[in-house]
N, C-alpha and C positions, 0 to 999 in steps of 0.2 A: 213365637211361633214355635220353639222348643216346648212349650208346655202344650200347645195344640197338637204337635206330634206324639207328645207322651201319651197325652188322652187317647189321641185317635189309635195307637199302639193296644193301650189296656182295654179300651170299649170295644174295637174291632174285634178283638180275640175272646171277649165276651159273648159278643154277638153270635160269631162264627162258632166257636167250640162249646159253649157255656148255655145259651138261650136256649128254651123257655127255664132252664133251672135256675135257682136262686143265685147262686153266685160261681164263679169262675175257681177252676183248681190249675192255675197257671203253670205246674210244674209238669202234669199229666195231661194237660189240653184236654180238659173237660168240665163237665158241668157239676157243681155238688147239688146233689139230691138228698133230701133228709130220708132216711129209712136206709140209703141203698151204699153209705158209707158208714163206717165205723162212729159211732157216737162221741161227740167232745166235749158232752154236757151240757152246760149253761149256754154256752157258746152256741148251739145250733137250736137255741128258741128264736134266736132271729129270723129262721129260715121257715117259711110256711107256705111254700110250692105256688109262689104267688109272683115269680120274677122278680125277686128282691131288688137285684142290680140295677135292672131295667127302670123300672118305678123311681128307684133313688137318684136316677142319672139325669131324670127328665130336664128339670129347670137348669143344670149344668149344661145341657145342649145348647139352652138359649143365650146363656150369659158367655158360653164361649164362641155364639153367633154361628151356631150350627144349626140353623131353623130348618134347613130341610129335614135332615136328620130327627129333630124334635119330631117334627109332623109324622115322619114313618113311625117313630118310636111312640107316640101317643095312638097312633092307630092298631099299633102292634097290642098294646096294653089294653085297649079297649076291645078287642078282637079275642084276647088269649088267654086275658089273666082271669082267674076263678078265686073269687075270695071264699066260698064255701067249702074248703077243705074239712075234713076230719083231720085236725092237726093242734096240736098245745102250741101255743105259740107266747112269746113275752109280751106283757100288756104295754111296758116301756118301749122295746124296741121295735115293734109294730106301729106304735104311734110314732115315734121321731122319723122312722124310716119310710113304710109305708103310707100311713094317713098324710105324714108330713110331705111326702114326695108326692102324692095325689094333689094334694092342696096347692103346693108349689108348682107342679104343674099345671095347675087348672089358672092359677095366678098370671103366671107368663102367657096362657094360651089366650086369655081374655085380652089381654095386652098386644099380643101378637094380631088378632082379630081387629081389633079396634084400628090399627095402624093400616089395616087393608090390603095386605100382600098375602099373608102365611094364614091359614086355620081359619079361613072363610066357612067350613063347613062344620065349623066344633060349635057344638049346642051344650057345653057343661056335662060332656059324659065322664069325664074325670071327677068332677064334683058329685055326681051320682054315685060313682062307684065311693067315695070318700064318703058320703054318709051310709052307704051301706055297710061300711066297715066301721064308721063308728057305733051304729047299732050293734055289731056283732062284738064290739070291746065294752059296751055297757054293763052286760052281766057281770064283768069283772068288780063292778061297785055296789055289788049287794053284801055289803057289811053294814054294821051297826056304827062304824066310825065313819064310811064314805071314802076311807082310804081303799083302792082296790086290790084283788088279788093280784099277785104276780104273775101269774098265766090263766089263758084263757083258751078254750076250744072253739074254732072258728065257726064250727057247725053246731056243736051243743052247749056253747056257754061254759059255765063251771059247774054247777054242782048237778047235772043231770047225770045218770047212770053211765052212760057212754063217753063223758067229758075227759075221764081219766086226769082231772085238777081240781082243785077248789079245796084242798086237805092243807094248803098251806097257812101258816099262822103270821109268818114275816114278810115285811117286803123292804126293799131301800128307800131311803129318804128322796132320792132323784127320782125313784121309778115311780112313787106315787107323787112327786112335786114336778114331775117334767111333762105335763098335759095340757096346760091352761093355753099356750099359744096355740095349738092345734084343734084342740076342742072349741076354744072362743072363736078362731076361724071359720071352723065349720059351723057353728051356730049362726056366725054373721053373714057367712056366705049364703045359707041355706034359709035363714029365720027360723029356724029349730033350736030353741033355747036350750034344751034339754042339756046339751054335750057343755056347754060352759057353765051350766049349772053343779054338774056333778066332779068338774075339774076346780072350779071355786070351793066347792065343799071341801075336798082333800087338801087343798092349800090351808084353808081356814083350820081343818084339826091340826094339820102337821106346825103350824104357828102357836095354836095353841099349847101345845104340847113341847114347846120349846123350853129349855130349862131355863129358868127366868132368873135365877139369880147372874148366869153366863150370858145368856141370848145365844146359846149355842143350839143346834140340832146333831143327834148322833146319826150312825150310819145308817141301822137298822131298826125298825120300829113293827111292833106288835098291831096287826091290821084290825083286832076285834078289840084289845084293852086298850092300846095307844101307849104301852107301855115301851122303852128304848131296850132293845134287846142288844144291840153293840153302841157302848157310850163313848165312842171316842168320836171326834169331830175333827175336821178337815176341809179342805176346796179340791179334793179327788175324788177318786172313785167310790159311788155311793150317795155322793153328796152333791158334787160338782154342779150340774144342771139345775138343781132346786134353787141355787142362788141366782144363776143366769135368769132362769125365768122369773122371777121376782121382778127384778129388775126389768126386763124386755116384756113383760106383762103390763107394765107402767107404759113403757113406749108407744105399744101398740093398741092397748084398751084406753089409756087415760086417768086410769083409776089411782087416787093417789095413796092410797093403801097398801099397795104394792110398792110403791116408792118408800113409804115409811117403814114398813117392814123391811125390805132390802136394807136401809139404812141403819137401822137397828142391828141386824146381823154383820153388815159390814163395818159397824164398830166393834163388834166383839171380834171378829176375825183379826182385826187389824191390832187390836189389844193382844190377844192371846196366840193366834196362829202364827201370823207373820214376824218371823224374826230373819228382817233382810237379809241376803237375798232369799232366804229360806221360806218355804211355808210348811210347819211341821203339825201334825196331828197331836191335839190335846183330849184329855177326859173334860166332857161337859160338865161335871159336878165339880172338878179340879181342874181349872182350865191353867193353873199354873205349873202343871206336871206334863211333860211330854207323853204322847202315848206310844210313838215309836221313834225309832231312829231314822227312818228312811222316807222318802216321797216317792209318790206313784207319777208315772207318765201323766193321768187325765188333767194334771194341777195344770197343765201348760197353756189351757185356756184362760186361767185367772187374768194373766196380765191384759188380755182382749177385753175382757170384762172390766177391769180397772180403767182401762182410757175409755170406755163408755161411760164409766162413773165419772171420769174427770180426775181422777188420781193418778197422775202420770210417774211419779218419780218412783214410787215402788213397783209398777209395771216394768220400768226400763231395767229395774236391778234384778226382779225376778227374772225375765226374758234373757238377761246378759249371762245368769249363771246357768240358765238351759241351753244356751247356744254355747258354752264353753264345755257342758256335759256333752252335747252333740259333736262338738269339734274334737272330742277325745274319741268317742265312740261309733262315730258316721251316723248313729241315729241317736232316738233319746230311748233309752232301757226301759220297760215297763214300769222297773223302780230302782232306785239307785239312793246310797246311803249319804247321810250328812257330810262323811268326808270322800262323796262321788265318787264310790265304787259300785258296781252292777251289784244290784239285789236280785231282780229278776230280769234275764236277760233278752226275753222275747221282743219284737217290735212290730207290731201287726201292721204297718204302714199308717199311723195315726197322723190325723191332720191338725190336731191341737196347737202344736208350735207353730205352725204356718198359718194358722187364724190369728194367733196373736201377733206374728211378725206384721201381716195385713192391717191390721188395726194399729198398731205403733206406726207405721209408715204413714197411712192417713192422718194420723195424730200431729206427726211431728215432719213429716216431708225430708227425712234423714237418709240420705241416699246410702248409707250403712245397712238398714234394712233390706235394700234391694241385694246387696252382696250375701247377707242371709239366704235372701231367697235362692241366689243362685248356689248357693252351698247346698242346699235341700235338693235342688234339682240334680245337681251334679252326683250327689249321693246314690239318688234313687237311680238314676242311670248307672252306676257304677257298680253298685252292691245288690239292688234289688231287681234290676231290669233282668227278664228271661225272655226266651222265644214266643212264651205264649201269654204276656203280659208282665205283671209286675207281683214277685212273690214276698209275703211277707218274711221278716227275718227270724228265724227261729234262735239264733245266737249271735249279739251282736259283735262279739269280739272275734268269733271263727270264721263268721261270713256265713253259716250254713240256712238255708232256708226252708220256709214251711209251705205247705200245699195249699196255699189259702191266699185268697185278694178280695178283701172285706167290701162290702158296697160303698161303706162309706169313703173308701179310697177315691172312689168316681164322684161320689156325691159332694165331698167338702175340699180335698186336696187341691184337685187340679182346678175347682172354683175360686178358692184363696190364692193360688198362686197365679193366676191367670188376672186375677183381679189387683194383685200386687204389681204388675208390670204394665198394664193395660194402661193406654191413655184413654181420655175421657172420648176421642172419637172412634175408639176401638169397640165400644159398648153401643149397642142398637138401643139401648133404654138406659134409664137413670137409674143406677143401683142405689140411690141415696132414698128412691122413693120405697124402700121395701127395707124388713128387717129380717135378720137370719135367724133361724131356728137353731137349735142346738146341732142338728143334722145339715145345716147350711141351707135349707129351704128358704123359699122367698116368699113372705107374706107382704101384702099391699099396706102400706099405714092409714089410707083411708078407710080400711076394716075399722078404726075406732069409732067413725061416726056413722056405720052401717048397722041397721038392725039392732040399735043399743039394747041390753037387758039393763034392768035397775042397778045401780052400782050399789053393792050392800057392803057398805063399811062396817069392820069388825070392829063394834064397841063396846066387846066385854071387856075389852083388855086397854089399857090405856098406852100409848107409844112413848117409848122413854126419851127423853129432853136431852138431845145430844150436842155438846159443845164443839160443833166443826163447822166451820163456816161452808165446806164443800159441799153439806148437805142442803145449803140454799140454791145451789145448780139444779136446773132440771136436764139441762143438757151441758155437754161440756163447752167451753168458750175460750177458743184457741188464744184470742187475743190476750187473756189472763193467765192460760196456763202456759202457752210459749212466748214469750216475751222475745223480740226480735233480736234473739240469739243463735245464731246456728250451730255455736257449740255447747247448748244446753243437755240436749240428751249425751253427748259424748262426755260431758264432766261427770255424768251419773255412771257412766258404762267404766270409764276408765279405773276407777278403784277394784274390778271385779275381772280384771282384764286376765288375771292369773288365780283366779279363785279355785278352779279345778285341778290345777298342776300343783298349787302349794297349800291349798286346802285354807280353810278361815282360819284365821287365829281364834281357838276355844276360848270364848270367854265365860265368865261365870255365869252359870246358869242362872235363870229367875229363880228358882227353888233355893239354889244356895245364896242367892243376893238377898232373898229374903229373910234368910236365917242370920246373916249378917255374921257378926264375930260370935255368935250363940254357939250351943253346944254342937259337936261335929254328929254325924251318923253313928249310931252305937257299933256298926260292923259295916266294912266294906266288902265287896265281892272278890278282891284280890287276898284277902287276908282268911277267908270261912276256911274251914276245916271240918269235915263230915264228922270227925272223930272227938273233937273237941265238944265237951259236954256243954260249957260254958257258951261257945255259939249255938247249939242247939237250943238253950235257953231264950237266947235274944233273938233265935229265929221265931219261937215260939211266940213272945211277945209282940213279933211285929205281924203276928198272922199268916208266919209263914211255915208250911208243914214241910217233913222231907219223906219220900216215898222211895224204898229200896226196890228196884226193878230186879227180876230174875237173873238178867245178863249180867249183873254185878254194879250196873250203874245207878245213880241216885237222882229222884227227879225233884223238882222244888215246885209247889204249889203255892199261892197266895190268895187268902180268904182274908180281906180286909175287916169283914164284921168279927172276925175272931182276934183282930187285934185289941190290945189292952187299951189303946187310946187312938183318936184320931193321927194323933203326930205318929203314932207307933206305926199306925198304918200306911202313913206317906214315906217314914222310913223303909217299911218292907217294899214297898212300890218301887223306891228308888232303888233297893238292894235288888230285886229283880232285875230291873233294867239294867243295872250294872253287870249280873252276873250272866244275864244274855248277850250282850255286847263283850263280855270276856269269853264264854263260851264260843262265840262266833269266830273272834280273834284267833282262839286256839286252832280250831278247824281250818281257818284259811292258812294259820301256818304251817298244818300238817299236809293239807291236800293241795293235789297239783290242779291247774285248770285244763279243761277239755283240750284236745287237738284237732286237726282238722283232717280228712282222707279225700284229696280232690280226683275226681276222674278226669284227667287231662288229653285223653288221647280221643281221636275220632269216634262218633259225632260229638262228643260233649264238651272237650274245650274248655276244661275248669268251671262249665256251669253247674256240675253237680257237687255239691260239698255235703259231705256226711261228718256229723259229730263224733267223735271217738274217744273213748278213756285213754289216758296216760299210763304209762307204765313207773314204777319207782326204781325202774333200772334201765341201762342202756342208754343210748344217745339223748341228752336233752334238748329236745327240738328248738326250745325257746332260746337255746343261747346258738343254735345254727338258722340263722332266718332265712337262708337258701332251702331247707328242708331235705327230704331224701326224694327222690323222683327215678320212677324204675317203672319197667312192664312187671305185672303179677303174675305168680306161678303157684299151681295147688300143689302142695307138697305130698309125698306118700312114705309113711302112713299119714293118713291125714289129721291125727291126733297129734302128731309131731313128738311124740313120745319116746322114739326110740331114733336110731338113726335112719337119717334120709335115703330112701332108696332112688331116688331119681334127682341127683344132684347135679346133674347135666341140665337138667330143665329148670333150677332153684337158683343155680348160679348167676351172681349179677342182676337178680330178680327182688322183687318184693314177694315175700313167701306168704301164703294164705294157708291158714290152717283151723282145726275146730277146737273149741274149748273143752278141757274136760281130761281126765285120767291120770294127770300129772302137772306138777308145777309150771307156772307159767316162765320162770327163768329157766327150766330144763327144756323148752322148747325153743326158747331164744338159742341157748346154746347149740341145740342140736343143727337148727337151720343156721347159725351162722358159721359153723363148721362146713356145711354143705357149700357154703359162698354166698348164701342170700344176704342183701344189702338193706334189709328190712323186713319186718314181719307184719301181718295183721293177723290177731285171733277173733275169730267169728264165734258167738255166743250159740251155743247147741239149743239154748231154750227156746224152743218155737214161739214166735208172735213178739218176743222182747225187742223193745224199742225205746229209743233216747226220748222218743216225745213222751213217755210215761213213766220210765225208770231214773233213778236218781244217776248222778255221774257214776261210773264204775273205773277204780284204778285196779291196775294189777301190781300185786305186792310180789316181794322177791321171794325166795324160799329161806330166809333167816340165816343164809351164810354171805359171804362176800360175794358181791356181782360185779365187781370191778371190771372182771374178762369178758364182760358184755357191752360191747360197744356198737350194736347197731339199733335202730330205734325200734320200739316195739309199741304198738297201739290196739286197742279193742275196739270192736263193732258189735253192737247189738244183732240181733237175728234178721230183724228187718233190713237195717241198712246194710249188714252183710249180703243178704241175699240181692240188694241191687249191684254188687259187684259181681256176685256168681252170675246173674242174668245177663250182665252186659259180658261176662266172658263165653257166655252160651251162644249170645249173639253176635260178639265181634272177634271173638277168638282172643286178640292181640289187645290188651286193657293197659293202658299206663294211667299212673297214680301219682299223686304228689303227697308226701306225708309232712306236714309241717304244722306250726303251733297255731296259726291260723290261715283263713283262705287268703289266696294271692289273686291278684287281677291279672288278665291275660297277658298286660305288658310285662308284667315280672315273668310269668310262666314261659311265654315264647321269646324272652330277650336272648338274642345270639342264635336263634333255632329259626329254619324256614315255616314262614306262617301262610296259611293256606290264604288265597285273596279274598274267598268268600268274608273271611272275618274281617278284613277291612271294607269290603265293599258294602256289606248287608246294611240295609236301613233299618235294621232293629238295633245295631251297635252305636253307640254315640261317644263311647269313651275315647281320649286319646290314647293311642298304645304305645307312646313313647313314657307314659307319666307313670310312677311308680306308685304300688300302694302305700299309703299312709300306713304308718306303725301304729298298733293300738296295744295299750298296756294294760286296759280293763281288766277288772276280776268278774268271773261268770257265774251268777247263779243259775238255779234250775228253773224247771218249767213253770208257766203262769198256771197251769192247771192244778200243779199242786204246791203252792207258794209256801214258804216257814221262812221264819226268821233266819235259822241256817240250815241247810240239808248235810246229811253227811255225805262224803264221799267214799265209795266203798273202797278199801284196799284190802282186797280178798287175795288168799293163796289156796290154789287149789290142792287138796291130799289125794296123793293115788291111793290106789286100792291095797291094801296090804302091804305097802311101802315099795311098792313096784308096778308095771302097767300090767294090764289084764290081757293075757294073751288070747284068751276064748272070744275074744269082742272081735268081729270083723270089722274093717276099715272100709265104710260107705263112700261111695264117689259123690262127690257134691253135685256133679252136674248131670248123673243118669238120672232117668225117670223115676226110678226106685229108690231114691236117696233119702227121701224124707221117711218111707215106710223102714229101709232099713236102719237109719238113725235111731227112730224111735225103739226097734227093737235091742238093738245094741245098747243103749241108754239104760235100759231095764237093768242090765249087767253092770252098769257102772255104779261106782262109788258116788254117790251126790256131791253136787259142790257145798262149799262153806254157805251156810245158811241164810249170810246176807252180808251188806256191807258193815265193816266194824266200826265202831263208835270213835269219832276222833276226838271226842273229851267225855271224862268220867262224868261230867255234871251236864244235865240236859234241862233248863228249866221250862218249866210249862209255859204254852203262849196265853198271855192275858187275852180278856176278851176282846180288845182291841186290834190283837193281830189279823193280819189277813187269813182266811180260812181256804181251803183246797176247795175247788169247784166240785160241785156233785157231780158224779160221772154215771149220767142218764143209760139205761139199755132198752129205752123203748124203741121200738121201730116203726114205721108206718106202713100199712097195709095198704091192699088195693089201690096201689099208684096207678095213675093212668099211663097208658102206652106212650103218650107223647113227652113224658118226664122223663122217660129212662136216657141216662147220659149217653151221649153221642160217641159212640167208640167206632171210628174209622179203619178200614183195612189200611195197611201200612201202604199199598201201592194207590190207593186213592188219595192218600195224604200228600205222597210226593209229587202226585200230579198237581195238586192244588197249590204248593207252595214255589217258590222263585228257586232257582238253581244258587243262590246267593245262601239262602238258609237251609238248604236240603239237610244238611247234617243234623241240624239242630232236632227236626221235628223227629227224626228217631225215637226221641225221648217219649212218644205216644204210649211206647208198648209197655205194658203192666205198670210197675211203679216207676220208672226211671223219669 
């Protein structure tokens, strides 16, 4: 019932505030329409102005026994959705979300029609739409290799002059290898074989291009030549669903060649990538060498696939390790290191861990996995739930939110959580008659005998003979896998209970093991000195070159082909990996984690959390768990560079001031003298945001700063304007400065709490429960991932050693403040050019490292009127909502 209530909260808010837009923006209570919001790069390629979330949710409605809502949703899709938009979309995302959603909706629609109560009017309309969409995706396959282009224009295809796509040369392995289920189902449903043929051709090509000695595939491949562009291999992002679809294609289509391919790859995965309980990327040509020291959250699906495969022990081990990470950070970070520190801090409410939890419970019947599911539900309600839905976590450590609720949250998360707790009598159909796609859409197993095309087994390559009795099984046999021992799964989990807190004992790496007692590496990263000629000569021998940068740092780059020998090249790669880890560690020792500014006054009550940069002086908020709480006040002068002229307004308040014209420490001393209990410095760089900029730290002035005892935090311009807008709207704004966001039970402990916080049906948390403490380390945004990003510790330099007397002090709340600020800034001394580097050494990324997402600037023109986001007047909103939650809906205004 709790899962159903959560689904209703998310689905009803999408339909009320976002439909027909593709996705809901839960913080601003409106729809995300492509071209009307700032571009998020590749993430936006999933949006095609085709009501993505509704289509993705169709079969979820039936799984959750909401047949009336399903019937209404199908009618809306048939009536409103247009698939002929002039817009460039991802072939991969459109296939799994939209084509899969239409096929899943069709599958359950015909099932309900056969039962005789619902959908009696249905005549295959969703299937007709799926076929139309299938034809619109086919132009992407116009390549010599058969691998599809990564993007296609729904109206103009790929190479049409107006298509604005077709110039790409690379695609990811999963992008080209995750088509067979949807395309084959479309062929089997319609009798049109071309879709299955194209998907099979793409799979055949990837199989032919696998690295023959390791039987692994890389992350990205050239769609014209078939050359591997990124030669690292794992089971996470970029490859994940390729392996999933090989096994599931065998289950759905009954073609033995798919099972043989999967078994060959699986043997290589367990031989090289699996390092229980970890799954670490390796190089396809040298699989004994790890390609990175961190894992991404998408690999959380793999234990579920291992259950389907029948290999239960490593599935339990990896799942337990992931659960320990979740218990530490509340959610699974987008990436985390081998010692379980956060590498990328976002969590867009991904469902892969819930998926594996469901499959493990189905396989073992162990009630432990029901407790895991309860933890997921509690964390979603406690940390991600907002008045207009569920918001993605921008930072799992501070608890700050991102204004997004991806369609897969409704398509997958609630489906798996409901099935985890549902009894057989709760279901209106037998879920065992269907197979899940990678987006959890349902395809009926009877398709294997319908409109079957000729099975074309790949005869050009013999399959490897594998010495593994597991491969004799076509389906898991519970009698063999799980003898009558209720302690079986627990005995596997027990050694991993403290794996995150205590970390794994670091054993000898396989590369070191292969060396045995042989010669040690010629040079270790910790011993390297750039001024030592002998060290430079060793680097040259290993194919490592040294580049002196203009800012005084040095950069290391390795080219294996320039090494004296293959052994020297391996030594060079090992040296580079050591240097990356060493540099990352040095930076972590020098940088402080981000802090949180939480608006706790009416009407926010702790729901708005802003990511803030720390100061290297003043109160250490990590040692004062309660934080500093108070009303905010804007100081005069606004730059805080001279004696405060409105001390009566600042006393016992948290002072707001603008960056610029003097040192941060000087601002802190001035407001502390005026009686402020804390300070927030707002960036004057228009449009700056923690979404796109690395963490910023405020440095001291080079002098002793022990006299500064109040906490100081830094907000970028976008986040600062949220507070300024709140002041303009509500005047009295109270905030909490802390090391991380607090739950409302902690915020209001000992204070009078409005009744509607308790009574609201939107709130399910226990108000007496304290927030759990979180020690995690925090990386930067997913949109710009890196091995280690520098935290900017910047001191601002005063102009001419003092303040600029000729510059006016703009009122931040006046209508002309922006213009005034831009005029005055012309006379100011510019800020320090950027973040200071935390290490003198910055190793260049190897090709296996994650690369930043390209930020597109494309906007979509000629949007139809009904696609405009729904911006309602405040009076209308207040009338629509219950009095219980009246306060929360004030956040509709602007960016709050």
